[in-house]
N, CA, C and O atoms as a printed pandas DataFrame, in Angstrom:
     atom_number atom_name residue_name chain_id  residue_number  x_coord  y_coord  z_coord
0              1         N          MET        A               1   34.673   40.152  -30.799
1              2        CA          MET        A               1   34.621   39.034  -29.915
2              3         C          MET        A               1   35.772   39.139  -28.914
3              4         O          MET        A               1   36.905   39.424  -29.304
4              5         N          LYS        A               2   35.496   38.913  -27.642
5              6        CA          LYS        A               2   36.543   38.985  -26.630
6              7         C          LYS        A               2   37.447   37.767  -26.730
7              8         O          LYS        A               2   36.996   36.675  -27.076
8              9         N          LEU        A               3   38.693   37.953  -26.435
9             10        CA          LEU        A               3   39.652   36.862  -26.479
10            11         C          LEU        A               3   39.730   36.154  -25.135
11            12         O          LEU        A               3   39.524   36.764  -24.085
12            13         N          ASN        A               4   40.028   34.864  -25.181
13            14        CA          ASN        A               4   40.275   34.018  -24.014
14            15         C          ASN        A               4   39.100   33.907  -23.033
15            16         O          ASN        A               4   39.325   33.683  -21.843
16            17         N          ILE        A               5   37.867   34.056  -23.496
17            18        CA          ILE        A               5   36.719   33.855  -22.596
18            19         C          ILE        A               5   35.878   32.646  -23.012
19            20         O          ILE        A               5   35.043   32.171  -22.242
20            21         N          HIS        A               6   36.100   32.155  -24.224
21            22        CA          HIS        A               6   35.300   31.041  -24.722
22            23         C          HIS        A               6   36.006   29.714  -24.456
23            24         O          HIS        A               6   37.235   29.660  -24.485
24            25         N          PRO        A               7   35.256   28.642  -24.197
25            26        CA          PRO        A               7   35.898   27.343  -23.974
26            27         C          PRO        A               7   36.504   26.815  -25.274
27            28         O          PRO        A               7   36.144   27.251  -26.368
28            29         N          GLN        A               8   37.414   25.884  -25.133
29            30        CA          GLN        A               8   38.049   25.295  -26.312
30            31         C          GLN        A               8   37.052   24.381  -27.012
31            32         O          GLN        A               8   36.321   23.636  -26.358
32            33         N          TRP        A               9   37.023   24.436  -28.336
33            34        CA          TRP        A               9   36.090   23.638  -29.135
34            35         C          TRP        A               9   36.825   22.445  -29.726
35            36         O          TRP        A               9   37.879   22.589  -30.345
36            37         N          TYR        A              10   36.245   21.251  -29.523
37            38        CA          TYR        A              10   36.817   20.028  -30.078
38            39         C          TYR        A              10   35.883   19.541  -31.184
39            40         O          TYR        A              10   34.822   18.990  -30.892
40            41         N          PRO        A              11   36.258   19.736  -32.448
41            42        CA          PRO        A              11   35.368   19.324  -33.545
42            43         C          PRO        A              11   35.275   17.804  -33.698
43            44         O          PRO        A              11   34.327   17.314  -34.310
44            45         N          GLU        A              12   36.219   17.061  -33.168
45            46        CA          GLU        A              12   36.235   15.605  -33.283
46            47         C          GLU        A              12   36.070   14.948  -31.911
47            48         O          GLU        A              12   36.803   14.012  -31.593
48            49         N          ALA        A              13   35.134   15.413  -31.103
49            50        CA          ALA        A              13   34.919   14.842  -29.765
50            51         C          ALA        A              13   34.350   13.437  -29.907
51            52         O          ALA        A              13   33.457   13.203  -30.721
52            53         N          GLN        A              14   34.865   12.506  -29.116
53            54        CA          GLN        A              14   34.458   11.108  -29.177
54            55         C          GLN        A              14   33.332   10.871  -28.165
55            56         O          GLN        A              14   33.504   11.144  -26.977
56            57         N          VAL        A              15   32.181   10.365  -28.626
57            58        CA          VAL        A              15   31.046   10.038  -27.765
58            59         C          VAL        A              15   30.991    8.514  -27.643
59            60         O          VAL        A              15   30.944    7.806  -28.649
60            61         N          THR        A              16   30.996    8.015  -26.405
61            62        CA          THR        A              16   30.963    6.577  -26.157
62            63         C          THR        A              16   29.716    6.255  -25.338
63            64         O          THR        A              16   29.471    6.855  -24.290
64            65         N          CYS        A              17   28.941    5.306  -25.830
65            66        CA          CYS        A              17   27.697    4.898  -25.152
66            67         C          CYS        A              17   27.969    3.685  -24.273
67            68         O          CYS        A              17   28.969    2.988  -24.448
68            69         N          ALA        A              18   27.066    3.440  -23.325
69            70        CA          ALA        A              18   27.180    2.278  -22.445
70            71         C          ALA        A              18   27.019    0.973  -23.223
71            72         O          ALA        A              18   27.509   -0.069  -22.791
72            73         N          CYS        A              19   26.337    1.023  -24.364
73            74        CA          CYS        A              19   26.146   -0.187  -25.171
74            75         C          CYS        A              19   27.385   -0.516  -25.995
75            76         O          CYS        A              19   27.469   -1.601  -26.572
76            77         N          GLY        A              20   28.353    0.407  -26.061
77            78        CA          GLY        A              20   29.583    0.157  -26.797
78            79         C          GLY        A              20   29.687    0.941  -28.092
79            80         O          GLY        A              20   30.758    0.977  -28.698
80            81         N          ALA        A              21   28.626    1.561  -28.527
81            82        CA          ALA        A              21   28.647    2.341  -29.765
82            83         C          ALA        A              21   29.439    3.634  -29.551
83            84         O          ALA        A              21   29.372    4.246  -28.485
84            85         N          THR        A              22   30.185    4.036  -30.578
85            86        CA          THR        A              22   30.944    5.288  -30.514
86            87         C          THR        A              22   30.695    6.084  -31.786
87            88         O          THR        A              22   30.492    5.518  -32.860
88            89         N          PHE        A              23   30.714    7.394  -31.652
89            90        CA          PHE        A              23   30.620    8.283  -32.812
90            91         C          PHE        A              23   31.278    9.602  -32.452
91            92         O          PHE        A              23   31.599    9.850  -31.289
92            93         N          GLN        A              24   31.480   10.451  -33.461
93            94        CA          GLN        A              24   32.160   11.717  -33.245
94            95         C          GLN        A              24   31.193   12.869  -33.453
95            96         O          GLN        A              24   30.283   12.805  -34.279
96            97         N          THR        A              25   31.415   13.931  -32.676
97            98        CA          THR        A              25   30.600   15.132  -32.784
98            99         C          THR        A              25   31.434   16.301  -32.292
99           100         O          THR        A              25   32.533   16.103  -31.774
100          101         N          GLY        A              26   30.933   17.503  -32.446
101          102        CA          GLY        A              26   31.625   18.674  -31.940
102          103         C          GLY        A              26   31.184   18.969  -30.519
103          104         O          GLY        A              26   29.997   18.880  -30.203
104          105         N          SER        A              27   32.149   19.327  -29.645
105          106        CA          SER        A              27   31.812   19.586  -28.255
106          107         C          SER        A              27   32.914   20.395  -27.593
107          108         O          SER        A              27   34.001   20.565  -28.146
108          109         N          THR        A              28   32.615   20.891  -26.401
109          110        CA          THR        A              28   33.635   21.579  -25.608
110          111         C          THR        A              28   34.391   20.596  -24.727
111          112         O          THR        A              28   35.329   20.981  -24.028
112          113         N          LEU        A              29   33.994   19.341  -24.755
113          114        CA          LEU        A              29   34.689   18.276  -24.027
114          115         C          LEU        A              29   35.350   17.345  -25.037
115          116         O          LEU        A              29   34.763   17.079  -26.086
116          117         N          PRO        A              30   36.548   16.841  -24.757
117          118        CA          PRO        A              30   37.207   15.967  -25.732
118          119         C          PRO        A              30   36.576   14.568  -25.798
119          120         O          PRO        A              30   36.614   13.931  -26.851
120          121         N          ALA        A              31   35.997   14.079  -24.688
121          122        CA          ALA        A              31   35.371   12.754  -24.662
122          123         C          ALA        A              31   34.103   12.826  -23.818
123          124         O          ALA        A              31   34.079   13.440  -22.752
124          125         N          ILE        A              32   33.049   12.181  -24.324
125          126        CA          ILE        A              32   31.752   12.202  -23.644
126          127         C          ILE        A              32   31.298   10.753  -23.462
127          128         O          ILE        A              32   31.403    9.949  -24.387
128          129         N          ARG        A              33   30.795   10.420  -22.272
129          130        CA          ARG        A              33   30.239    9.095  -22.005
130          131         C          ARG        A              33   28.745    9.263  -21.740
131          132         O          ARG        A              33   28.341   10.078  -20.910
132          133         N          VAL        A              34   27.929    8.488  -22.453
133          134        CA          VAL        A              34   26.477    8.564  -22.307
134          135         C          VAL        A              34   25.927    7.181  -21.996
135          136         O          VAL        A              34   26.582    6.172  -22.253
136          137         N          GLU        A              35   24.710    7.139  -21.436
137          138        CA          GLU        A              35   24.073    5.868  -21.094
138          139         C          GLU        A              35   23.239    5.319  -22.240
139          140         O          GLU        A              35   23.124    4.105  -22.405
140          141         N          ILE        A              36   22.656    6.214  -23.032
141          142        CA          ILE        A              36   21.775    5.794  -24.122
142          143         C          ILE        A              36   22.132    6.585  -25.373
143          144         O          ILE        A              36   22.365    7.793  -25.318
144          145         N          CYS        A              37   22.169    5.884  -26.497
145          146        CA          CYS        A              37   22.387    6.554  -27.783
146          147         C          CYS        A              37   21.306    6.071  -28.751
147          148         O          CYS        A              37   20.412    5.320  -28.360
148          149         N          SER        A              38   21.387    6.498  -30.004
149          150        CA          SER        A              38   20.370    6.098  -30.975
150          151         C          SER        A              38   20.475    4.620  -31.340
151          152         O          SER        A              38   19.539    4.063  -31.913
152          153         N          MET        A              39   21.584    3.983  -31.021
153          154        CA          MET        A              39   21.746    2.560  -31.327
154          155         C          MET        A              39   21.020    1.675  -30.308
155          156         O          MET        A              39   20.641    0.549  -30.628
156          157         N          CYS        A              40   20.826    2.175  -29.091
157          158        CA          CYS        A              40   20.208    1.337  -28.055
158          159         C          CYS        A              40   18.942    1.954  -27.466
159          160         O          CYS        A              40   18.328    1.339  -26.594
160          161         N          HIS        A              41   18.527    3.133  -27.902
161          162        CA          HIS        A              41   17.320    3.765  -27.364
162          163         C          HIS        A              41   16.079    3.011  -27.842
163          164         O          HIS        A              41   16.001    2.652  -29.016
164          165         N          PRO        A              42   15.095    2.760  -26.948
165          166        CA          PRO        A              42   13.899    1.993  -27.327
166          167         C          PRO        A              42   13.111    2.623  -28.472
167          168         O          PRO        A              42   12.465    1.899  -29.230
168          169         N          PHE        A              43   13.144    3.922  -28.619
169          170        CA          PHE        A              43   12.406    4.568  -29.700
170          171         C          PHE        A              43   12.955    4.137  -31.052
171          172         O          PHE        A              43   12.190    3.914  -31.990
172          173         N          PHE        A              44   14.259    4.020  -31.158
173          174        CA          PHE        A              44   14.889    3.666  -32.429
174          175         C          PHE        A              44   14.963    2.160  -32.642
175          176         O          PHE        A              44   14.885    1.700  -33.781
176          177         N          THR        A              45   15.111    1.382  -31.573
177          178        CA          THR        A              45   15.254   -0.069  -31.716
178          179         C          THR        A              45   13.912   -0.790  -31.718
179          180         O          THR        A              45   13.801   -1.885  -32.270
180          181         N          GLY        A              46   12.889   -0.192  -31.106
181          182        CA          GLY        A              46   11.587   -0.837  -31.026
182          183         C          GLY        A              46   11.490   -1.876  -29.926
183          184         O          GLY        A              46   10.475   -2.565  -29.825
184          185         N          GLN        A              47   12.519   -2.007  -29.096
185          186        CA          GLN        A              47   12.517   -2.955  -27.995
186          187         C          GLN        A              47   12.426   -2.198  -26.695
187          188         O          GLN        A              47   13.056   -1.155  -26.517
188          189         N          GLN        A              48   11.620   -2.743  -25.772
189          190        CA          GLN        A              48   11.479   -2.099  -24.469
190          191         C          GLN        A              48   12.713   -2.403  -23.640
191          192         O          GLN        A              48   13.170   -3.544  -23.568
192          193         N          LYS        A              49   13.245   -1.358  -23.012
193          194        CA          LYS        A              49   14.442   -1.522  -22.202
194          195         C          LYS        A              49   14.335   -0.569  -21.024
195          196         O          LYS        A              49   14.041    0.614  -21.197
196          197         N          PHE        A              50   14.576   -1.089  -19.821
197          198        CA          PHE        A              50   14.570   -0.248  -18.640
198          199         C          PHE        A              50   15.986    0.265  -18.385
199          200         O          PHE        A              50   16.936   -0.512  -18.285
200          201         N          VAL        A              51   16.103    1.573  -18.284
201          202        CA          VAL        A              51   17.379    2.170  -17.930
202          203         C          VAL        A              51   17.246    2.578  -16.477
203          204         O          VAL        A              51   16.641    3.600  -16.152
204          205         N          ASP        A              52   17.820    1.766  -15.616
205          206        CA          ASP        A              52   17.633    1.965  -14.195
206          207         C          ASP        A              52   18.992    2.006  -13.511
207          208         O          ASP        A              52   19.531    0.971  -13.119
208          209         N          THR        A              53   19.535    3.199  -13.371
209          210        CA          THR        A              53   20.863    3.310  -12.784
210          211         C          THR        A              53   20.814    3.330  -11.265
211          212         O          THR        A              53   21.787    2.944  -10.616
212          213         N          LEU        A              54   19.715    3.766  -10.688
213          214        CA          LEU        A              54   19.629    3.893   -9.237
214          215         C          LEU        A              54   18.722    2.852   -8.595
215          216         O          LEU        A              54   18.479    2.914   -7.390
216          217         N          GLY        A              55   18.217    1.898   -9.370
217          218        CA          GLY        A              55   17.338    0.877   -8.818
218          219         C          GLY        A              55   15.922    1.384   -8.577
219          220         O          GLY        A              55   15.202    0.818   -7.754
220          221         N          GLN        A              56   15.512    2.426   -9.267
221          222        CA          GLN        A              56   14.194    3.011   -9.038
222          223         C          GLN        A              56   13.083    2.082   -9.489
223          224         O          GLN        A              56   12.047    1.999   -8.831
224          225         N          VAL        A              57   13.279    1.379  -10.604
225          226        CA          VAL        A              57   12.245    0.462  -11.095
226          227         C          VAL        A              57   12.036   -0.666  -10.097
227          228         O          VAL        A              57   10.899   -1.023   -9.788
228          229         N          ASP        A              58   13.131   -1.229   -9.591
229          230        CA          ASP        A              58   13.025   -2.318   -8.610
230          231         C          ASP        A              58   12.323   -1.844   -7.343
231          232         O          ASP        A              58   11.486   -2.557   -6.790
232          233         N          ARG        A              59   12.662   -0.644   -6.885
233          234        CA          ARG        A              59   12.012   -0.113   -5.682
234          235         C          ARG        A              59   10.522    0.103   -5.930
235          236         O          ARG        A              59    9.705   -0.170   -5.051
236          237         N          PHE        A              60   10.161    0.590   -7.116
237          238        CA          PHE        A              60    8.750    0.806   -7.440
238          239         C          PHE        A              60    7.994   -0.513   -7.460
239          240         O          PHE        A              60    6.889   -0.604   -6.926
240          241         N          ILE        A              61    8.582   -1.538   -8.072
241          242        CA          ILE        A              61    7.927   -2.846   -8.135
242          243         C          ILE        A              61    7.744   -3.409   -6.730
243          244         O          ILE        A              61    6.688   -3.962   -6.419
244          245         N          LYS        A              62    8.755   -3.276   -5.881
245          246        CA          LYS        A              62    8.642   -3.753   -4.501
246          247         C          LYS        A              62    7.538   -3.008   -3.759
247          248         O          LYS        A              62    6.765   -3.616   -3.018
248          249         N          LYS        A              63    7.463   -1.689   -3.957
249          250        CA          LYS        A              63    6.427   -0.901   -3.280
250          251         C          LYS        A              63    5.038   -1.339   -3.724
251          252         O          LYS        A              63    4.133   -1.435   -2.896
252          253         N          THR        A              64    4.850   -1.606   -5.018
253          254        CA          THR        A              64    3.527   -2.027   -5.484
254          255         C          THR        A              64    3.158   -3.394   -4.929
255          256         O          THR        A              64    2.000   -3.632   -4.586
256          257         N          GLU        A              65    4.141   -4.304   -4.835
257          258        CA          GLU        A              65    3.862   -5.625   -4.262
258          259         C          GLU        A              65    3.494   -5.504   -2.789
259          260         O          GLU        A              65    2.558   -6.155   -2.325
260          261         N          VAL        A              66    4.228   -4.674   -2.054
261          262        CA          VAL        A              66    3.942   -4.477   -0.629
262          263         C          VAL        A              66    2.558   -3.858   -0.455
263          264         O          VAL        A              66    1.813   -4.240    0.448
264          265         N          SER        A              67    2.215   -2.901   -1.319
265          266        CA          SER        A              67    0.909   -2.257   -1.180
266          267         C          SER        A              67   -0.222   -3.240   -1.481
267          268         O          SER        A              67   -1.278   -3.168   -0.853
268          269         N          LYS        A              68   -0.020   -4.153   -2.429
269          270        CA          LYS        A              68   -1.046   -5.163   -2.717
270          271         C          LYS        A              68   -1.267   -6.063   -1.506
271          272         O          LYS        A              68   -2.405   -6.374   -1.155
272          273         N          VAL        A              69   -0.175   -6.477   -0.872
273          274        CA          VAL        A              69   -0.282   -7.329    0.315
274          275         C          VAL        A              69   -1.007   -6.579    1.432
275          276         O          VAL        A              69   -1.871   -7.142    2.104
276          277         N          LYS        A              70   -0.655   -5.317    1.626
277          278        CA          LYS        A              70   -1.291   -4.522    2.675
278          279         C          LYS        A              70   -2.780   -4.326    2.382
279          280         O          LYS        A              70   -3.594   -4.344    3.305
280          281         N          GLN        A              71   -3.147   -4.141    1.119
281          282        CA          GLN        A              71   -4.557   -3.996    0.770
282          283         C          GLN        A              71   -5.340   -5.267    1.090
283          284         O          GLN        A              71   -6.463   -5.204    1.590
284          285         N          GLU        A              72   -4.739   -6.420    0.797
285          286        CA          GLU        A              72   -5.407   -7.684    1.108
286          287         C          GLU        A              72   -5.578   -7.856    2.621
287          288         O          GLU        A              72   -6.629   -8.288    3.093
288          289         N          GLU        A              73   -4.532   -7.511    3.367
289          290        CA          GLU        A              73   -4.629   -7.593    4.822
290          291         C          GLU        A              73   -5.707   -6.651    5.341
291          292         O          GLU        A              73   -6.468   -7.002    6.242
292          293         N          ARG        A              74   -5.765   -5.474    4.777
293          294        CA          ARG        A              74   -6.759   -4.481    5.196
294          295         C          ARG        A              74   -8.173   -4.996    4.915
295          296         O          ARG        A              74   -9.079   -4.808    5.728
296          297         N          LYS        A              75   -8.359   -5.649    3.759
297          298        CA          LYS        A              75   -9.674   -6.213    3.442
298          299         C          LYS        A              75  -10.075   -7.270    4.469
299          300         O          LYS        A              75  -11.223   -7.314    4.912
300          301         N          LYS        A              76   -9.111   -8.127    4.844
301          302        CA          LYS        A              76   -9.397   -9.163    5.835
302          303         C          LYS        A              76   -9.777   -8.542    7.177
303          304         O          LYS        A              76  -10.708   -9.005    7.835
304          305         N          ILE        A              77   -9.067   -7.507    7.577
305          306        CA          ILE        A              77   -9.362   -6.831    8.843
306          307         C          ILE        A              77  -10.754   -6.221    8.807
307          308         O          ILE        A              77  -11.513   -6.343    9.769
308          309         N          LEU        A              78  -11.096   -5.561    7.696
309          310        CA          LEU        A              78  -12.417   -4.932    7.585
310          311         C          LEU        A              78  -13.533   -5.972    7.586
311          312         O          LEU        A              78  -14.590   -5.749    8.176
312          313         N          GLU        A              79  -13.300   -7.115    6.923
313          314        CA          GLU        A              79  -14.313   -8.171    6.920
314          315         C          GLU        A              79  -14.505   -8.737    8.324
315          316         O          GLU        A              79  -15.635   -8.969    8.753
316          317         N          ALA        A              80  -13.412   -8.958    9.033
317          318        CA          ALA        A              80  -13.510   -9.470   10.401
318          319         C          ALA        A              80  -14.241   -8.472   11.293
319          320         O          ALA        A              80  -15.060   -8.865   12.124
320          321         N          ARG        A              81  -13.954   -7.209   11.127
321          322        CA          ARG        A              81  -14.626   -6.167   11.918
322          323         C          ARG        A              81  -16.121   -6.146   11.601
323          324         O          ARG        A              81  -16.950   -5.983   12.496
324          325         N          LYS        A              82  -16.458   -6.311   10.323
325          326        CA          LYS        A              82  -17.860   -6.304    9.906
326          327         C          LYS        A              82  -18.599   -7.508   10.511
327          328         O          LYS        A              82  -19.733   -7.374   10.969
328          329         N          LEU        A              83  -17.958   -8.674   10.510
329          330        CA          LEU        A              83  -18.576   -9.861   11.103
330          331         C          LEU        A              83  -18.777   -9.693   12.607
331          332         O          LEU        A              83  -19.793  -10.123   13.153
332          333         N          ARG        A              84  -17.808   -9.070   13.272
333          334        CA          ARG        A              84  -17.940   -8.836   14.711
334          335         C          ARG        A              84  -19.125   -7.922   15.012
335          336         O          ARG        A              84  -19.877   -8.153   15.958
336          337         N          VAL        A              85  -19.278   -6.891   14.199
337          338        CA          VAL        A              85  -20.389   -5.958   14.406
338          339         C          VAL        A              85  -21.714   -6.677   14.176
339          340         O          VAL        A              85  -22.669   -6.464   14.923
340          341         N          GLU        A              86  -21.782   -7.525   13.150
341          342        CA          GLU        A              86  -23.018   -8.264   12.881
342          343         C          GLU        A              86  -23.334   -9.236   14.018
343          344         O          GLU        A              86  -24.494   -9.391   14.399
344          345         N          ASP        A              87  -22.313   -9.883   14.556
345          346        CA          ASP        A              87  -22.526  -10.790   15.688
346          347         C          ASP        A              87  -23.064  -10.038   16.905
347          348         O          ASP        A              87  -23.955  -10.527   17.600
348          349         N          LYS        A              88  -22.530   -8.869   17.153
349          350        CA          LYS        A              88  -23.008   -8.063   18.281
350          351         C          LYS        A              88  -24.462   -7.660   18.075
351          352         O          LYS        A              88  -25.247   -7.632   19.022
352          353         N          LYS        A              89  -24.812   -7.349   16.835
353          354        CA          LYS        A              89  -26.196   -6.960   16.555
354          355         C          LYS        A              89  -27.148   -8.130   16.779
355          356         O          LYS        A              89  -28.283   -7.941   17.217
356          357         N          LYS        A              90  -26.678   -9.339   16.475
357          358        CA          LYS        A              90  -27.527  -10.508   16.668
358          359         C          LYS        A              90  -27.730  -10.788   18.145
359          360         O          LYS        A              90  -28.816  -11.206   18.546
360          361         N          ASP        A              91  -26.727  -10.572   18.951
361          362        CA          ASP        A              91  -26.805  -10.835   20.384
362          363         C          ASP        A              91  -27.737   -9.863   21.090
363          364         O          ASP        A              91  -28.463  -10.260   22.001
364          365         N          ARG        A              92  -27.731   -8.623   20.697
365          366        CA          ARG        A              92  -28.551   -7.611   21.366
366          367         C          ARG        A              92  -29.865   -7.423   20.607
367          368         O          ARG        A              92  -29.864   -7.339   19.378
368          369         N          PRO        A              93  -30.979   -7.357   21.329
369          370        CA          PRO        A              93  -32.262   -7.116   20.652
370          371         C          PRO        A              93  -32.355   -5.656   20.205
371          372         O          PRO        A              93  -31.745   -4.765   20.797
372          373         N          THR        A              94  -33.125   -5.442   19.162
373          374        CA          THR        A              94  -33.292   -4.082   18.659
374          375         C          THR        A              94  -34.292   -3.335   19.539
375          376         O          THR        A              94  -34.959   -3.940   20.377
376          377         N          LEU        A              95  -34.391   -2.055   19.352
377          378        CA          LEU        A              95  -35.330   -1.219   20.107
378          379         C          LEU        A              95  -36.768   -1.648   19.805
379          380         O          LEU        A              95  -37.628   -1.651   20.685
380          381         N          LYS        A              96  -37.003   -2.003   18.570
381          382        CA          LYS        A              96  -38.342   -2.450   18.186
382          383         C          LYS        A              96  -38.723   -3.716   18.953
383          384         O          LYS        A              96  -39.841   -3.837   19.452
384          385         N          ASP        A              97  -37.780   -4.657   19.041
385          386        CA          ASP        A              97  -38.047   -5.890   19.783
386          387         C          ASP        A              97  -38.305   -5.601   21.265
387          388         O          ASP        A              97  -39.213   -6.179   21.862
388          389         N          LEU        A              98  -37.517   -4.718   21.851
389          390        CA          LEU        A              98  -37.702   -4.356   23.262
390          391         C          LEU        A              98  -39.067   -3.722   23.500
391          392         O          LEU        A              98  -39.720   -4.014   24.502
392          393         N          LEU        A              99  -39.500   -2.861   22.594
393          394        CA          LEU        A              99  -40.810   -2.219   22.742
394          395         C          LEU        A              99  -41.933   -3.244   22.614
395          396         O          LEU        A              99  -42.913   -3.178   23.356
396          397         N          LEU        A             100  -41.805   -4.186   21.688
397          398        CA          LEU        A             100  -42.826   -5.227   21.554
398          399         C          LEU        A             100  -42.908   -6.086   22.807
399          400         O          LEU        A             100  -44.007   -6.431   23.243
400          401         N          GLN        A             101  -41.781   -6.434   23.389
401          402        CA          GLN        A             101  -41.752   -7.224   24.618
402          403         C          GLN        A             101  -42.402   -6.431   25.766
403          404         O          GLN        A             101  -43.137   -6.992   26.579
404          405         N          ALA        A             102  -42.128   -5.151   25.820
405          406        CA          ALA        A             102  -42.702   -4.323   26.881
406          407         C          ALA        A             102  -44.224   -4.270   26.735
407          408         O          ALA        A             102  -44.941   -4.324   27.734
408          409         N          ARG        A             103  -44.725   -4.163   25.501
409          410        CA          ARG        A             103  -46.173   -4.123   25.274
410          411         C          ARG        A             103  -46.814   -5.447   25.723
411          412         O          ARG        A             103  -47.880   -5.455   26.339
412          413         N          LYS        A             104  -46.150   -6.555   25.405
413          414        CA          LYS        A             104  -46.695   -7.843   25.779
414          415         C          LYS        A             104  -46.762   -7.979   27.290
415          416         O          LYS        A             104  -47.731   -8.520   27.823
416          417         N          GLN        A             105  -45.751   -7.499   27.977
417          418        CA          GLN        A             105  -45.731   -7.589   29.436
418          419         C          GLN        A             105  -46.796   -6.701   30.047
419          420         O          GLN        A             105  -47.428   -7.091   31.028
420          421         N          VAL        A             106  -47.008   -5.534   29.500
421          422        CA          VAL        A             106  -48.013   -4.605   30.036
422          423         C          VAL        A             106  -49.401   -5.177   29.768
423          424         O          VAL        A             106  -50.268   -5.100   30.639
424          425         N          SER        A             107  -49.633   -5.740   28.605
425          426        CA          SER        A             107  -50.951   -6.243   28.283
426          427         C          SER        A             107  -51.284   -7.526   29.038
427          428         O          SER        A             107  -52.465   -7.836   29.195
428          429         N          SER        A             108  -50.310   -8.274   29.507
429          430        CA          SER        A             108  -50.623   -9.501   30.209
430          431         C          SER        A             108  -50.785   -9.277   31.663
431          432         O          SER        A             108  -51.053  -10.220   32.407
């Protein structure tokens, strides 16, 4: 084994969680800080917990709310467009109606 190439080993490294729990383990670092440990992880506790350090969950919820509003607005726009098209169709006679009128005029 080569000398002086391996990191220093700390057999009593202190691990501290964001929930306040601490325990010891072996590591190349003397102290470790973690966000989740077995004392607060949802798998072990059975409670749902969002770990959101960057606000990603909040941004996702906002995006879904905005998209729902936009979908409703889009539906209203499409319905209004559909009604406008139907109104235009009612105002203008169809080709069949025009041909029938032409036949009546020719026959009279």
